[in-house]
C-alpha positions in Angstrom: 0.0 0.0 0.0 1.3 3.4 -0.9 1.6 6.3 1.5 0.0 9.5 0.2 2.5 12.4 0.4 1.4 14.8 3.1 1.7 17.8 0.8 -0.6 16.3 -1.8 -3.2 15.4 0.9 -3.1 19.0 2.2 -3.6 20.4 -1.2 -6.7 18.3 -1.8 -8.1 19.1 1.6 -7.5 22.8 1.1 -8.9 23.1 -2.4 -11.3 20.1 -2.6 -12.9 20.0 0.8 -14.8 16.8 1.5 -14.4 15.6 -2.1 -10.6 16.1 -1.8 -10.5 14.2 1.5 -12.4 11.4 -0.1 -10.1 11.2 -3.0 -7.0 11.0 -0.8 -8.7 8.3 1.3 -9.1 6.0 -1.7 -5.7 6.6 -3.3 -3.8 3.7 -1.6 -6.5 1.2 -2.6 -6.8 2.6 -6.1 -3.0 2.5 -6.7 -2.9 -1.1 -5.6 -5.9 -1.9 -7.9 -4.2 -0.5 -11.0 -0.8 -2.0 -10.2 -2.4 -5.4 -10.3 -4.8 -4.7 -13.2 -2.1 -3.5 -15.5 0.6 -5.9 -14.2 2.9 -3.1 -13.0 5.8 -3.2 -10.5 6.7 0.0 -8.6 10.3 1.2 -9.2 10.5 4.4 -7.3 9.1 6.9 -4.8 5.8 8.5 -5.3 5.8 12.0 -6.9 3.0 14.6 -7.1 2.1 17.9 -8.5 -0.9 20.1 -7.5 -3.5 17.3 -7.9 -2.2 14.0 -9.2 -0.1 11.2 -7.6 2.5 9.7 -10.0 4.2 6.4 -9.3 7.2 5.2 -11.3 6.5 1.7 -12.5 7.7 -1.0 -14.8 5.4 -3.0 -17.2 5.5 -6.7 -17.5 7.7 -6.4 -20.6 10.2 -4.3 -18.7 9.1 -0.9 -20.2 9.4 1.9 -17.7 6.2 3.9 -17.2 4.3 6.2 -14.8 1.0 5.5 -13.2 -0.9 8.8 -12.8 -3.8 8.8 -10.3 -6.0 11.8 -10.2 -9.6 12.9 -9.5 -11.8 13.5 -12.5 -12.6 17.1 -13.1 -13.5 19.5 -15.9 -9.9 20.5 -16.6 -8.4 17.0 -16.9 -11.4 15.1 -18.4 -10.1 15.7 -21.9 -6.5 14.7 -21.1 -6.7 11.1 -22.5 -8.4 12.3 -25.8 -5.8 15.0 -26.2 -2.9 12.6 -25.7 -4.4 10.1 -28.1 -4.8 12.9 -30.7 -1.2 13.9 -30.4 0.0 10.3 -30.4 3.4 11.2 -28.9 4.0 14.0 -31.4 5.4 16.6 -28.9 3.7 15.1 -25.9 4.0 12.1 -23.6 2.6 8.8 -24.9 -0.6 7.5 -23.3 -0.3 3.7 -22.7 -3.4 2.9 -20.8 -6.5 4.7 -19.5 -9.4 3.9 -17.1 -12.3 6.2 -18.0 -14.2 5.6 -14.7 -11.4 7.0 -12.5 -9.3 8.9 -15.2 -6.3 6.9 -14.1 -3.5 7.0 -16.8 -0.5 4.9 -17.6 2.1 7.1 -19.3 5.4 6.9 -21.0 8.2 7.5 -18.5 10.1 10.8 -19.0 12.9 12.3 -17.0 11.1 14.0 -14.2 14.3 15.4 -12.7 14.9 17.5 -15.8 12.1 19.9 -16.5 12.6 22.6 -19.1 12.8 25.1 -16.3 16.1 23.6 -15.4 17.7 25.0 -18.5 20.1 27.8 -17.5 19.3 29.8 -20.7 15.8 31.0 -20.2 15.5 32.3 -23.8 16.4 28.8 -25.1 13.6 27.4 -22.9 11.1 29.8 -24.4 12.2 28.7 -27.9 11.7 25.0 -27.0 8.3 25.8 -25.5 7.2 27.8 -28.6 8.2 25.0 -31.0 6.3 22.4 -28.9 3.2 24.7 -28.8 3.4 25.0 -32.6 3.4 21.2 -33.0 0.6 20.6 -30.5 -1.7 23.3 -31.8 -1.3 22.0 -35.4 -3.9 19.3 -34.5 -7.6 19.9 -34.7 -9.4 19.2 -31.4 -11.1 15.8 -31.2 -14.9 15.8 -31.0 -16.4 16.5 -27.6 -13.5 18.6 -26.3 -14.6 21.5 -24.2 -14.4 24.8 -26.1 -12.8 28.2 -25.6 -16.1 29.8 -26.7 -17.9 28.7 -23.7 -15.1 29.8 -21.4 -15.0 33.2 -23.1 -18.7 33.7 -22.6 -18.3 33.1 -18.9 -15.3 35.5 -18.6 -17.2 38.3 -20.4 -20.3 37.7 -18.2 -18.2 37.9 -15.0 -15.9 40.8 -15.9 -18.2 43.8 -15.1 -19.1 42.7 -11.5 -15.4 41.8 -10.8 -14.3 45.2 -12.1 -16.7 46.9 -9.7 -15.1 45.1 -6.8 -11.7 46.7 -7.5 -11.0 49.8 -5.5 -8.1 51.0 -7.7 -9.5 52.8 -10.7 -6.5 52.0 -13.0 -6.9 48.3 -12.2 -10.6 48.5 -12.9 -10.0 50.1 -16.3 -7.3 47.5 -17.1 -9.6 44.6 -16.4 -12.4 46.1 -18.6 -9.8 46.8 -21.3 -8.9 43.1 -21.2 -12.6 42.2 -21.5 -13.0 44.5 -24.5 -10.0 43.0 -26.3 -11.5 39.5 -25.8 -14.9 40.6 -27.0 -13.4 41.7 -30.3 -12.2 38.1 -31.1 -14.8 36.1 -29.2 -16.8 35.2 -32.4 -13.8 33.2 -33.7 -12.7 31.1 -30.8 -11.0 28.4 -33.0 -10.9 24.7 -33.2 -7.2 23.7 -32.6 -6.2 21.3 -29.8 -4.8 23.5 -27.0 -2.7 22.3 -24.1 -3.8 25.3 -22.1 -1.2 24.9 -19.3 2.2 24.6 -21.1 4.7 26.2 -18.8 8.3 25.2 -18.3 7.7 22.6 -15.6 5.1 20.8 -17.8 7.9 20.0 -20.3 10.3 17.2 -19.4 13.4 15.7 -21.0 12.8 12.4 -22.7 14.7 9.6 -24.4 12.9 9.6 -27.8 12.9 13.4 -28.1 14.8 16.0 -26.3 11.6 17.5 -24.7 8.0 16.4 -24.4 4.9 18.1 -22.9 2.9 16.6 -20.0 -0.2 17.3 -18.1 -2.5 19.0 -20.6 -5.8 20.7 -19.5 -7.0 20.6 -23.1 -9.4 22.9 -24.9 -10.6 23.4 -28.5 -9.7 26.9 -29.4 -7.5 29.6 -30.8 -3.7 29.0 -30.2 -3.4 32.7 -29.1 -5.0 31.5 -25.8 -1.9 29.3 -25.2 0.8 31.9 -24.7 0.2 33.2 -21.2 1.9 30.4 -19.2 5.2 31.0 -21.2 5.0 34.7 -20.0 4.0 34.1 -16.4 6.2 31.1 -15.6 9.8 32.2 -14.9 8.4 35.7 -15.0 10.7 38.5 -16.1 8.9 41.8 -17.0 11.8 42.8 -19.2 11.3 39.7 -21.3 7.5 39.9 -21.8 7.6 41.6 -25.2 10.5 39.4 -26.5 8.7 36.2 -25.4 5.4 37.3 -26.9 7.0 38.2 -30.2 8.9 34.9 -30.4 5.8 32.9 -29.5 3.5 34.5 -32.1 6.2 34.2 -34.8 6.9 30.6 -34.1 3.2 29.6 -34.0 2.5 31.8 -37.1 -0.2 33.7 -35.3 -2.0 37.0 -36.1 -0.3 39.3 -33.6 -3.4 41.3 -32.8 -5.6 38.3 -32.2 -2.9 36.6 -30.1 -2.6 39.9 -28.1 -6.4 39.8 -27.5 -6.4 36.2 -26.4 -3.5 36.7 -24.1 -5.3 39.6 -22.5 -8.1 37.1 -22.1 -5.8 34.9 -20.0 -5.0 38.0 -17.9 -8.7 38.4 -17.4 -9.2 34.7 -16.6 -6.4 34.6 -14.1 -7.5 37.9 -12.5 -11.1 36.6 -12.1 -9.8 33.5 -10.4 -7.6 35.6 -8.1 -10.5 37.8 -7.1 -12.8 34.8 -6.6 -10.2 33.4 -4.2 -10.4 36.5 -2.1 -7.8 38.8 -3.7 -8.5 42.5 -3.2 -6.7 43.7 -6.3 -4.9 42.4 -9.4 -1.6 40.6 -9.1 1.5 42.5 -10.1 2.5 39.9 -12.7 -0.8 40.1 -14.5 -0.8 43.9 -14.4 2.7 44.0 -15.9 1.9 41.7 -18.8 -1.4 43.4 -19.6 0.2 46.9 -19.5 3.0 45.7 -21.8 0.5 44.3 -24.3 -2.0 47.1 -24.1 0.8 49.5 -24.9 1.7 47.9 -28.2 
């Protein structure tokens, strides 16, 4: 029986409440169930991110893999379909999937070497941009949740959120972001988006230098993909350079990409305010001001 890492248990209890505690409680039994069902042998210590438990394992034929156990939610429900659509082209291979629990068996990558470990940050941005271009080249599979629905919710929530901001300049900035999104909302796109491709969601691998993991997939416009590359390893002096490189590498219309990136500022800011924030985060303010000044 596995021992659930204390930090993972705390995250689920903090953010998931009773459902989070219930998920943590069944994790040891669920891990044992899938180790047996898929004939796996554990080969290392448990790892975890914000929500999932990952166990290094070996398949019966000796192939190294990772057993990923996670609760099923709106964000990760499309992960298996996305990984199948990419079929290893720029992303980790999906080896097995249980639809009832959203448990995955994945190709083993080098977890100790995320892209964020590269000493040259600009080279990391280039790698991420090239992976994004490959991933977004695929059409989203049928049934994938769409950016259009998310956009409608953002635009509906923005006016009330802006009224809760005491600072007038922040209020105007949030409404400017909403106005930019409104201009592109009628063409939300049909590409398969990763939606959370930051530098720690790209790992070194044997069959390719770098591969993406942990998608929270959407069907939409690739311009909505750029924000994590700006916020992760954040450097305000690099925002414009990163944005230019990303749009050029992905072959995006710059104004549409700018509008969709401001949409991500809006989304992140609405989440922050819903979590009790009293104002906008400095990182979001910096990125939005840089893009609105273009």
